[in-house]
N, C-alpha and C positions, 0 to 999 in steps of 0.2 A: 594715902595722900602724903606727899612730901611736905616738909616744913615750909619750903619755898612756896608751894601751892597753897598751904594754909595761910601763909602771910598774904598772898595775893587775894585770897578769899576775904581776909580781914580788911584789905583795902577796899574791896567791892562793897562790903557792909558799911564801912565808915563813909564811903562816898555816897552810898544809897540813902543814908540818913539825911544827907543834905537836901534831898528832895521830898522824902516821905515824912520826916519829923518823928518817925517811930522811935520807941525806946530801944535800947540795945537788945533786950530780950525779944521784943517783937520782931525786929529786923532779922535776928538770927533764926528765930522760929520759922518765919516766913520763908527765908532762903533755904533752910534745910528741910522744908516740906518735901516728902518723897517724890511726888509727882512733879512739883515745880523744879526740884533739883534735877530730875531726869531730863526735863525739857531744856534746862540750861546746859546740860552736857552736850546737846546737839549743836550748841553755838560756841562753846568755850571749853577747851580741853582741861581747864582747871577743875571742871566739875565731873570728870570721868570717874573719879574716885571720891567716896565720901570721907569726911574727916574722922579720925579715931576719937575716942572719948577724951584722950589727952589733948588732942588738937581742938576739940570743941571747948574744952576748958580754956585753952589759949585764946580762942576767938572771944569767949565771954569776957576774959580778963582784959584784952586789949581794946575791944569795941566799947566796953563799959568805961575803961580807963580813959580813952580818948574823949568820950562824951563828957565825963566828969571834969576833965582838965582842958577842955577845948580852948578857953580863953588864954590860958597860960601857954599852950602849944602854939596858938596863932601869934601871940606876942613874941615868942621865941623865934618863929619864922621871920616875923617882921624885923626883929632886932638884927638878924644876920643877913637879911635881904635889903641892904641899905639902898634907898631910892626907889623901892618897890612897895606898892600898896598891896597888902596881903589879900584883900578882897578882889584884886584884879589878877591874882594868880589863879590858874584854872582849878576847879574843884578837885579834879583827880590828882593834880600835883600837890595840892594842899593835903589831901588824904594820905598820900604816900609819905610826905614829910611829917605829918602829925603822928602817924604810926611809928615811923623810925625814931623820932624824938622821944615818944612815949616808951618805946622799947629800951632806948639808951638810958633813960632815967629810972625806969621802974621794973623792967623785966631782967632779972638777974642772970638767967641762963642764955641771954643773947649778947654776945660781945659787941662792943661799939662798932668795930670794923664790919661785922656781919650785917648789922642794922643799916649801915651806910651803903655797903655794896649791894645789898638786896633792894634798897630803895632806888639806887641808880639803875639796877637791872630792870625794875618794874617801870621806871620812868622811860627808859629807852624802849621798852616793849610797846608802849602806847604812843610814844613820839621819839623818834631817834635823835632829835635835836635837844631833848630836854635833860639828858643825863648830866651834862656839865652844870646846868643850872641847879639841879637838886644836889649834885655833888659839892658844888661851891658852898651852898648854904649849910648843909649838914657837916661838911668837913670843917668849916669855920666854927660851928657849934661844938664839935667834939674837941677841937684844939683849945677852945676857950674853957671848956669844962675840965679838961685834963691839965691845962696850964693857965690857971686864972691870972690875969694881969690887971693892974689898976686901970689902964686905959682899955676901952672897948675896942675890939678888933673890927675894923671895917671889912665888909665882904664885897667881893666882886662876883656878880652872877651873870652868866652869859644868857642873853635872851634867846629862847627858841624861836626859830623862824616861822614855823607853820602856824596857820590860823586855827583857833579852837573850833572843834566840830560840835554840832548840836548833839545832845544826848537824850535818851529816853528817860522818863521818870519812873516807869513801871519796872523796867529791868535794867538798872544801871550797870550790872555786872556784864551784861552781854554787849553793851554799847562801848566801843573803844573810843573814849574821848581823847582827843589830842591834848597832850599836856603842854600848855603854852602859857605865856605870861604876856601882858600888855605893858608896854613901857610908859610910865608916867610922863606927862608933857614936859615937866621941867627937869627931868632926870637926864644926866649925861649918860651916854652909852658906856657901860662898864667894860673894863678890859677883860680879855679872855683869860680865864683861869685854867691852870693845868688840869687835865681830866682826872687824875688819880690823886686824892688827897689823903686817903687812909688806906694803908696796906691791908689786904684781906687776910684774916686769920685762917686757921685750919677749919675744915668743913664743920658746919654746925650739926649737932645731933638731930636726927629726924624724929 
């Protein structure tokens, strides 16, 4: 399994906990069950290979880390998504950004640019209109982290156009939820931000 697929699997696990309320260990154990995993491979190419021991350690680290820091991660998303209620951002978009922010803050072997570009890739995979929204929030977070300023940087985030699709609670990984956001009533429509905010570094070690 590539590191990119392991990251996508991590998003599925983080997303799945939104519905099941399982502990990180429970959700990982359930998803990696041999028969269950084999059935998922019929629906999503991410599951055609099983994760290595090193990748399982990565999954345990990030799924547990996101669960333990969930409030802080959501506050960070809200801080840089000016005018947007975090609860009204789709669950899958939140999971993608929660993972990326956690990697940027706590996973030493993941460069900031890789975390952002991979998050944008996953957002686009599930909703082609969502990449700039995720890119805008994460790009502003990285700029603020690397160049702290007295005044908080306001973020413009482009609203994806597609409506959010219903998802299943039993197998969240197999359901491709559209990554969308709903615009708050009083919020003005933000200006479109340039697609690329962080240059992608050299390829990440698999």
